C-alpha positions as CSV (number, residue, x, y, z in Angstrom):
1,X,-65.5,31.9,-21.6
2,X,-66.3,30.7,-25.1
3,X,-66.1,27.2,-26.2
4,X,-63.0,27.9,-28.3
5,X,-61.2,29.5,-25.4
6,X,-62.1,26.5,-23.2
7,X,-60.7,24.2,-25.8
8,X,-57.5,26.2,-26.1
9,X,-57.0,26.2,-22.3
10,X,-57.6,22.5,-22.2
11,X,-55.1,21.9,-25.0
12,X,-52.5,24.1,-23.3
13,X,-53.0,22.2,-20.0
14,X,-52.6,18.9,-21.9
15,X,-49.4,20.2,-23.6
16,X,-48.0,21.2,-20.3
17,X,-48.8,17.8,-18.8
18,X,-47.2,16.0,-21.8
19,X,-44.1,18.2,-21.4
20,X,-43.8,17.2,-17.8
21,X,-44.2,13.6,-18.6
22,X,-41.6,13.9,-21.4
23,X,-39.2,15.5,-19.0
24,X,-39.7,12.9,-16.4
25,X,-39.1,10.1,-18.9
26,X,-36.0,11.9,-20.2
27,X,-34.6,12.2,-16.7
28,X,-35.4,8.5,-16.0
29,X,-33.5,7.5,-19.2
30,X,-30.5,9.7,-18.2
31,X,-30.6,8.2,-14.6
32,X,-30.7,4.6,-15.8
33,X,-28.0,5.2,-18.4
34,X,-25.7,6.8,-15.8
35,X,-26.4,3.8,-13.4
36,X,-25.6,1.3,-16.2
37,X,-22.6,2.9,-17.8
38,X,-21.4,5.7,-15.4
39,X,-18.9,5.6,-12.6
40,X,-20.0,3.7,-9.5
41,X,-18.0,5.9,-7.1
42,X,-20.0,8.3,-4.9
43,X,-17.3,10.9,-4.8
44,X,-18.8,14.3,-5.8
45,X,-15.6,16.3,-6.3
46,X,-15.8,16.0,-10.1
47,X,-19.6,16.2,-10.7
48,X,-20.5,18.2,-13.8
49,X,-21.8,21.4,-12.2
50,X,-20.5,24.7,-11.0
51,X,-22.8,24.8,-7.9
52,X,-20.8,22.4,-5.6
53,X,-19.2,25.3,-3.7
54,X,-22.0,26.4,-1.4
55,X,-19.7,26.3,1.6
56,X,-16.3,26.5,-0.1
57,X,-14.8,30.0,0.1
58,X,-11.7,28.9,-1.8
59,X,-13.7,28.1,-5.0
60,X,-15.8,31.3,-4.6
61,X,-12.8,33.5,-4.3
62,X,-10.7,31.9,-7.0
63,X,-9.3,34.2,-9.7
64,X,-7.8,32.6,-12.9
65,X,-5.6,35.7,-13.4
66,X,-3.9,35.5,-10.0
67,X,-0.1,35.0,-10.5
68,X,1.4,31.6,-9.6
69,X,4.2,31.5,-7.0
70,X,7.7,30.8,-8.2
71,X,8.2,27.0,-8.0
72,X,11.7,27.5,-6.7
73,X,10.2,29.1,-3.6
74,X,7.8,26.2,-3.0
75,X,9.4,23.6,-0.8
76,X,8.6,20.0,-1.6
77,X,6.7,20.8,-4.8
78,X,8.3,17.9,-6.6
79,X,7.6,14.4,-5.4
80,X,10.5,13.1,-3.4
81,X,11.7,9.6,-3.5
82,X,12.6,8.5,0.0
83,X,15.3,5.9,0.5
84,X,14.0,2.7,2.2
85,X,10.5,2.7,0.7
86,X,11.1,-0.7,-0.9
87,X,12.6,-2.1,2.4
88,X,9.6,-0.9,4.3
89,X,7.3,-2.6,1.7
90,X,9.1,-6.0,2.0
91,X,10.0,-5.9,5.7
92,X,7.7,-8.8,6.7
93,X,8.7,-11.1,3.8
94,X,11.3,-13.9,4.4
95,X,14.6,-12.8,2.7
96,X,17.3,-14.9,1.1
97,X,20.7,-13.7,0.0
98,X,21.9,-14.8,-3.5
99,X,25.6,-14.2,-4.1
100,X,26.7,-14.3,-7.7
101,X,30.3,-15.4,-7.8
102,X,32.9,-16.8,-10.1
103,X,33.2,-20.6,-10.5
104,X,36.3,-22.1,-8.8
105,X,38.0,-22.9,-12.2
106,X,37.4,-19.3,-13.4
107,X,39.1,-17.6,-10.4
108,X,42.4,-16.7,-12.1
109,X,44.0,-13.5,-13.5
110,X,43.9,-13.4,-17.3
111,X,47.1,-11.3,-17.3
112,X,49.4,-13.4,-15.0
113,X,47.4,-16.5,-14.2
114,X,47.4,-15.7,-10.4
115,X,44.5,-17.1,-8.3
116,X,41.9,-14.4,-7.6
117,X,40.8,-13.6,-4.0
118,X,37.4,-12.1,-3.0
119,X,37.7,-8.5,-1.8
120,X,34.1,-7.6,-1.3
121,X,30.4,-7.7,-2.4
122,X,28.3,-5.2,-4.3
123,X,24.5,-4.9,-3.9
124,X,22.8,-4.9,-7.3
125,X,19.0,-5.3,-7.0
126,X,16.1,-6.8,-5.0
127,X,13.5,-9.2,-6.5
128,X,10.3,-10.7,-5.2
129,X,10.1,-14.4,-6.0
130,X,6.8,-16.3,-6.4
131,X,6.8,-19.8,-5.0
132,X,3.9,-21.9,-6.4
133,X,1.7,-23.7,-3.9
134,X,2.4,-27.4,-3.3
135,X,0.5,-30.1,-1.5
136,X,1.7,-33.1,0.6
137,X,0.1,-36.1,2.2
138,X,0.4,-36.6,5.9
139,X,-0.1,-40.1,7.3
140,X,-0.9,-40.1,11.0
141,X,0.4,-43.0,13.1
142,X,-0.1,-43.4,16.8
143,X,2.6,-44.9,19.0
144,X,1.8,-47.4,21.8
145,X,3.8,-47.6,25.0
146,X,4.0,-50.5,27.5
147,X,5.1,-50.8,31.1
148,X,7.4,-53.8,31.2
149,X,7.5,-53.9,35.0
150,X,3.7,-54.2,35.3
151,X,3.8,-56.8,32.5
152,X,6.2,-58.9,34.6
153,X,3.9,-58.6,37.6
154,X,1.0,-59.8,35.5
155,X,-0.6,-56.4,35.3
156,X,-0.2,-55.3,31.7
157,X,-0.3,-51.6,31.3
158,X,-0.3,-49.9,27.9
159,X,-0.8,-46.3,26.8
160,X,-1.3,-44.7,23.4
161,X,-0.1,-41.3,22.5
162,X,-2.7,-38.4,22.1
163,X,-3.8,-37.6,18.6
164,X,-4.9,-34.2,17.2
165,X,-8.7,-34.1,16.5
166,X,-9.6,-34.0,12.8
167,X,-11.5,-30.9,11.5
168,X,-13.9,-33.2,9.8
169,X,-14.5,-36.9,10.8
170,X,-13.7,-39.6,8.3
171,X,-12.3,-37.1,5.8
172,X,-8.9,-36.4,4.3
173,X,-9.5,-32.7,5.0
174,X,-6.9,-30.9,7.1
175,X,-7.2,-27.5,8.8
176,X,-5.1,-25.9,6.1
177,X,-7.1,-27.3,3.2
178,X,-10.5,-26.4,4.6
179,X,-9.2,-22.9,5.6
180,X,-7.8,-22.4,2.1
181,X,-10.9,-23.5,0.3
182,X,-12.9,-21.1,2.4
183,X,-10.4,-18.3,1.9
184,X,-10.4,-18.8,-1.9
185,X,-14.2,-18.8,-2.1
186,X,-15.2,-16.2,0.4
187,X,-12.2,-13.8,0.4
188,X,-10.9,-14.1,-3.2
189,X,-14.4,-14.8,-4.6
190,X,-13.1,-17.9,-6.5
191,X,-15.9,-20.4,-7.2
192,X,-15.5,-24.1,-6.3
193,X,-15.5,-25.2,-9.9
194,X,-12.4,-23.0,-10.6
195,X,-10.8,-24.3,-7.4
196,X,-11.4,-27.8,-8.6
197,X,-9.2,-27.0,-11.6
198,X,-6.5,-25.5,-9.5
199,X,-6.4,-28.6,-7.2
200,X,-6.1,-30.7,-10.3
201,X,-3.0,-28.8,-11.5
202,X,-1.5,-29.7,-8.1
203,X,-2.1,-33.4,-8.6
204,X,-5.2,-33.7,-6.4
205,X,-8.6,-34.7,-7.9
206,X,-10.7,-32.8,-5.4
207,X,-14.3,-32.3,-6.6
208,X,-16.4,-29.3,-5.9
209,X,-18.9,-31.6,-4.2
210,X,-16.3,-32.7,-1.7
211,X,-15.3,-29.1,-1.0
212,X,-18.9,-28.1,-0.5
213,X,-19.2,-30.9,2.1
214,X,-16.2,-29.6,3.9
215,X,-17.6,-26.1,4.0
216,X,-21.0,-27.3,5.3
217,X,-19.5,-29.6,8.0
218,X,-16.7,-27.2,9.2
219,X,-19.2,-24.2,9.4
220,X,-21.7,-26.3,11.3
221,X,-19.3,-27.7,13.8
222,X,-16.8,-25.0,14.5
223,X,-17.9,-21.6,13.0
224,X,-21.5,-21.5,14.0
225,X,-20.8,-21.8,17.8
226,X,-18.4,-18.8,17.5
227,X,-20.9,-16.8,15.5
228,X,-23.6,-17.5,18.1
229,X,-21.3,-16.3,20.8
230,X,-20.5,-13.1,18.8
231,X,-24.3,-12.6,18.4
232,X,-24.6,-12.6,22.2
233,X,-21.7,-10.1,22.4
234,X,-23.3,-7.9,19.8
235,X,-26.6,-7.7,21.7
236,X,-24.6,-6.1,24.6
237,X,-23.6,-3.2,22.3
238,X,-25.4,0.1,22.3
239,X,-24.8,0.9,18.6
240,X,-25.6,-1.5,15.8
241,X,-25.5,-1.1,12.0
242,X,-27.7,-3.3,9.7
243,X,-28.0,-3.8,6.0
244,X,-29.4,-6.5,3.7
245,X,-28.8,-7.7,0.1
246,X,-30.7,-10.2,-2.1
247,X,-29.3,-13.6,-2.9
248,X,-30.7,-16.4,-5.0
249,X,-31.0,-19.7,-3.2
250,X,-31.9,-23.0,-4.9
251,X,-34.1,-25.8,-3.5
252,X,-36.0,-23.7,-0.9
253,X,-39.1,-25.6,0.2
254,X,-42.2,-24.1,-1.3
255,X,-40.4,-21.4,-3.3
256,X,-39.3,-20.9,-6.9
257,X,-35.6,-20.9,-7.5
258,X,-35.9,-17.4,-9.0
259,X,-37.4,-16.0,-5.8
260,X,-35.0,-13.6,-4.0
261,X,-33.8,-14.5,-0.5
262,X,-31.7,-12.1,1.6
263,X,-28.4,-12.0,3.4
264,X,-28.6,-9.7,6.4
265,X,-25.6,-8.0,8.0
266,X,-25.4,-6.8,11.5
267,X,-22.3,-4.9,12.8
268,X,-21.1,-3.3,16.0
269,X,-20.6,0.5,15.8
270,X,-17.6,2.4,14.6
271,X,-16.2,3.1,18.1
272,X,-16.9,-0.4,19.5
273,X,-14.1,-2.0,21.6
274,X,-14.5,-5.3,19.8
275,X,-15.6,-5.1,16.1
276,X,-18.2,-7.7,15.2
277,X,-19.7,-8.5,11.8
278,X,-22.5,-11.1,11.6
279,X,-24.2,-12.3,8.4
280,X,-27.6,-14.1,8.6
281,X,-29.4,-15.9,5.7
282,X,-33.2,-15.5,5.6
283,X,-35.6,-16.5,2.9
284,X,-37.1,-13.0,2.7
285,X,-36.9,-9.3,3.5
286,X,-39.7,-9.1,6.1
287,X,-39.2,-7.0,9.1
288,X,-39.7,-10.0,11.3
289,X,-36.2,-11.2,10.6
290,X,-34.3,-8.3,12.1
291,X,-36.9,-8.1,14.8
292,X,-36.1,-11.7,15.8
293,X,-32.3,-11.2,15.4
294,X,-32.3,-8.0,17.5
295,X,-34.8,-9.3,20.1
296,X,-34.5,-7.5,23.4
297,X,-32.0,-5.1,21.9
298,X,-32.2,-1.5,23.1
299,X,-30.0,1.1,21.5
300,X,-29.3,3.0,18.3
301,X,-29.8,1.1,15.0
302,X,-28.1,2.6,11.9
303,X,-29.7,1.5,8.7
304,X,-31.3,2.7,5.4
305,X,-34.9,3.8,5.3
306,X,-36.3,0.3,4.7
307,X,-39.6,0.2,6.6
308,X,-39.0,-3.3,7.9
309,X,-36.7,-2.0,10.6
310,X,-39.7,-0.1,12.1
311,X,-40.9,-3.4,13.5
312,X,-38.0,-3.6,16.0
313,X,-39.2,-2.3,19.4
314,X,-37.0,-0.3,21.8
315,X,-34.6,1.1,19.2
316,X,-33.6,4.6,18.1
317,X,-33.2,4.7,14.3
318,X,-30.3,6.6,12.8
319,X,-30.7,6.8,9.0
320,X,-27.8,7.2,6.6
321,X,-26.8,10.6,5.1
322,X,-24.9,8.8,2.3
323,X,-28.3,7.7,1.1
324,X,-29.5,11.3,1.1
325,X,-26.5,12.5,-0.9
326,X,-27.0,9.5,-3.3
327,X,-30.5,10.7,-4.0
328,X,-29.3,14.2,-5.0
329,X,-26.5,12.7,-7.1
330,X,-29.1,10.6,-9.0
331,X,-31.1,13.8,-9.5
332,X,-28.3,15.6,-11.3
333,X,-29.2,16.1,-15.0
334,X,-26.9,15.5,-17.8
335,X,-27.0,19.2,-18.7
336,X,-25.2,21.1,-16.0
337,X,-26.8,24.4,-17.1
338,X,-30.4,23.2,-16.4
339,X,-32.0,24.7,-13.2
340,X,-32.3,21.3,-11.6
341,X,-28.5,21.1,-11.6
342,X,-28.3,24.0,-9.3
343,X,-30.8,22.6,-6.8
344,X,-29.3,19.1,-6.9
345,X,-25.7,20.3,-6.4
346,X,-26.8,22.5,-3.5
347,X,-28.3,19.4,-1.8
348,X,-25.0,17.5,-2.4
349,X,-23.0,20.5,-1.0
350,X,-25.0,20.4,2.2
351,X,-24.3,16.7,2.6
352,X,-20.6,17.1,1.8
353,X,-20.3,19.8,4.4
354,X,-21.7,17.4,7.0
355,X,-19.3,14.6,6.0
356,X,-16.4,17.0,5.9
357,X,-17.1,18.1,9.5
358,X,-17.5,14.5,10.6
359,X,-14.1,13.7,9.2
360,X,-12.5,16.5,11.3
361,X,-14.3,15.3,14.5
362,X,-13.5,11.6,14.0
363,X,-10.7,11.4,16.6
364,X,-12.4,13.3,19.3
365,X,-13.9,11.6,22.4
366,X,-17.6,10.9,22.1
367,X,-18.8,13.6,24.5
368,X,-16.7,16.3,22.8
369,X,-17.8,15.0,19.4
370,X,-21.4,15.5,20.4
371,X,-20.8,19.0,21.6
372,X,-19.0,19.9,18.3
373,X,-21.7,18.4,16.2
374,X,-24.3,20.6,17.9
375,X,-22.0,23.6,17.4
376,X,-20.9,22.9,13.8
377,X,-23.4,20.6,12.1
378,X,-26.7,21.7,13.6
379,X,-26.6,25.1,11.8
380,X,-25.9,23.3,8.6
381,X,-28.9,21.0,9.1
382,X,-31.2,23.9,10.0
383,X,-30.1,25.6,6.8
384,X,-30.6,22.4,4.8
385,X,-34.2,21.9,6.0
386,X,-35.1,25.5,5.3
387,X,-33.6,25.1,1.8
388,X,-35.7,22.0,1.2
389,X,-39.0,23.7,2.2
390,X,-38.2,26.6,-0.1
391,X,-37.1,24.4,-3.0
392,X,-40.0,22.0,-3.0
393,X,-42.3,24.6,-4.5
394,X,-39.9,25.1,-7.5
395,X,-39.5,21.5,-8.8
396,X,-41.7,19.1,-10.6
397,X,-43.6,16.9,-8.1
398,X,-42.6,13.5,-9.6
399,X,-39.0,14.3,-10.7
400,X,-35.8,12.7,-9.3
401,X,-35.1,16.0,-7.5
402,X,-38.5,16.0,-5.9
403,X,-37.9,12.4,-4.8
404,X,-34.6,13.4,-3.2
405,X,-36.2,16.4,-1.3
406,X,-39.1,14.2,-0.1
407,X,-36.8,11.4,1.0
408,X,-34.9,13.8,3.3
409,X,-38.0,15.6,4.5
410,X,-39.9,12.4,5.3
411,X,-37.1,11.0,7.4
412,X,-36.0,14.3,9.1
413,X,-36.3,12.9,12.6
414,X,-34.3,9.7,11.9
415,X,-31.7,11.6,10.0
416,X,-31.0,14.0,12.9
417,X,-31.0,11.3,15.7
418,X,-27.2,10.9,15.4
419,X,-26.8,14.3,17.1
420,X,-28.1,12.7,20.4
421,X,-25.0,10.6,21.0
422,X,-21.4,11.2,20.0
423,X,-20.9,7.5,19.3
424,X,-23.6,7.4,16.6
425,X,-22.5,7.6,13.0
426,X,-23.7,10.0,10.3
427,X,-23.9,7.1,7.7
428,X,-24.4,3.4,7.4
429,X,-21.2,3.0,5.3
430,X,-19.7,0.7,7.9
431,X,-22.4,-2.0,7.2
432,X,-22.4,-1.3,3.5
433,X,-18.6,-1.8,3.3
434,X,-18.9,-5.0,5.3
435,X,-21.5,-6.5,3.1
436,X,-19.8,-5.5,-0.1
437,X,-17.4,-8.5,-0.2
438,X,-20.5,-10.7,-0.3
439,X,-22.0,-8.8,-3.2
440,X,-18.8,-9.1,-5.1
441,X,-18.6,-12.9,-4.4
442,X,-22.2,-13.3,-5.3
443,X,-21.5,-12.1,-8.8
444,X,-19.1,-15.0,-9.2
445,X,-21.3,-17.9,-8.1
446,X,-24.7,-16.3,-8.7
447,X,-26.6,-18.4,-6.3
448,X,-26.3,-20.8,-3.3
449,X,-27.2,-24.4,-3.9
450,X,-29.4,-24.8,-0.9
451,X,-30.6,-23.0,2.3
452,X,-27.9,-25.1,4.2
453,X,-25.3,-23.7,1.8
454,X,-26.5,-20.1,2.3
455,X,-26.4,-20.5,6.1
456,X,-22.9,-22.0,5.9
457,X,-21.8,-19.0,3.7
458,X,-23.3,-16.6,6.3
459,X,-21.2,-18.3,9.1
460,X,-18.0,-18.1,7.0
461,X,-18.5,-14.5,6.0
462,X,-19.2,-13.6,9.7
463,X,-15.8,-15.1,10.7
464,X,-13.9,-13.6,7.8
465,X,-15.3,-10.0,8.0
466,X,-15.0,-10.0,11.8
467,X,-11.3,-11.1,11.3
468,X,-10.7,-8.2,8.9
469,X,-12.4,-5.8,11.3
470,X,-10.0,-7.0,14.1
471,X,-6.9,-6.6,11.8
472,X,-6.5,-10.4,11.5
473,X,-5.4,-12.4,8.4
474,X,-8.6,-14.3,7.6
475,X,-6.8,-17.5,6.4
476,X,-4.7,-17.6,9.5
477,X,-7.8,-17.2,11.7
478,X,-9.7,-19.9,9.9
479,X,-6.6,-22.2,10.2
480,X,-6.3,-21.4,13.9
481,X,-10.0,-22.3,14.5
482,X,-9.8,-25.6,12.6
483,X,-6.6,-26.7,14.1
484,X,-7.3,-25.8,17.7
485,X,-11.0,-25.8,18.4
486,X,-11.8,-29.5,17.5
487,X,-10.1,-30.7,20.7
488,X,-11.9,-28.2,23.0
489,X,-14.9,-29.4,25.0
490,X,-16.9,-26.2,24.6
491,X,-20.1,-28.1,24.6
492,X,-19.7,-28.8,28.3
493,X,-17.8,-25.6,29.0
494,X,-19.1,-22.8,26.7
495,X,-16.7,-20.3,28.3
496,X,-13.8,-22.0,26.5
497,X,-15.0,-20.4,23.2
498,X,-14.0,-17.0,24.6
499,X,-10.4,-17.8,23.8
500,X,-11.2,-18.2,20.1
501,X,-13.0,-14.9,19.5
502,X,-11.1,-12.6,17.0
503,X,-10.1,-10.2,19.7
504,X,-8.7,-12.8,22.2
505,X,-5.0,-12.6,23.1
506,X,-4.0,-16.0,21.6
507,X,-5.8,-15.2,18.3
508,X,-4.3,-11.7,18.1
509,X,-0.8,-13.2,18.7
510,X,-1.2,-16.0,16.2
511,X,-3.4,-14.7,13.4
512,X,-1.9,-11.3,12.3
């Protein structure tokens, strides 16, 4: 080969290399632009490609020229308005009747001046009235009683009436105020500085520092013991979901304020008898934190592919298929006619088929679900892996599509472990949905003021999200805890705390 031919070959190789680099950079720009400005929903029904119908016969057989049926023959084509919808919507709201009538002096006939008599009422409309919040001060007094007979006998006997225990000692906080401050901050994501303004409009100069003290004290004294008991209950489960998200915490010893800390979330499985959600603040993302929290746990752990979970001994990892689908969605190019669009959409279609099957099996008993998974989903999985092996050779090695293929292939074992048990889940969406309220609230207050504050937030979120999972009203549950638990001697009798767990009978009856 001559020198000129060698030079030409070298230049062609360089051009090919630059074209690949240019394409990779272009794909990265498209991906970041879509992440920044595109829809955050993971629904794939409207993705810009015609290759989403790998398993959908209806779309394959569609014919635009096929005649439409006569609408007159289609029963229920038009949306019907059912009587009583509004009544059903307002059935649990207190109702007042407001009768509009004539004043006494106007009850006369304009023709003959005879007094008018009521002959009936006519219903006109229903309105929902908003009643603004109000506050009141309660001064507690204790009455003292004396036995006059004993007094006459020279044996004075006096007795004082019992008093309800305060939620916070030496404080004007009541169970309702502490519960409401927590509800506003951790359910409605309303920062304390905005709550401070709201309290001022009600005539109370309540500083954010005072509210912070209330949250810290009430979490430490009443919520943490319940969360610790729920932790014990969670360790008895056989299926656990885990997830983590960064949080900025100020004033951590030996760390900069800009350093990321993490809020970890641990949840019982989808089919657990008693749903549990526990948040735990930790200063980092090391695998030692879930290893310590899940110490001595043996069972299935649903999570993402983060390597830190590998440090936990005695578990069977089940990875999330929603993450696999997300990788293929990220690999979709802007131009639906590019070859990569076909490959990416085929990967999405395989994932969608699995999720569609799972939805149909959701109400089956666990053993039957396992049998149906092996029957219906295992062939899809086998086809998926074969497709990956054949597709890998056709894509650029460092592209988004290659990343999606390698992600699925590198975690093949963990992605198929859910087939072993009918109670396992195909995704980690349960944990992600539970941690989402924290990520939304985090955007409003940006950081926690101290490690103590982050730990208190974790306790409150644990109670609130567990309440939601058990179909409770979070505010009512917090109020129930703060009004009832302070008088309970659970330090000497830990078993008393069982009555305050979110699934206990009293809580279920009082906190719906």
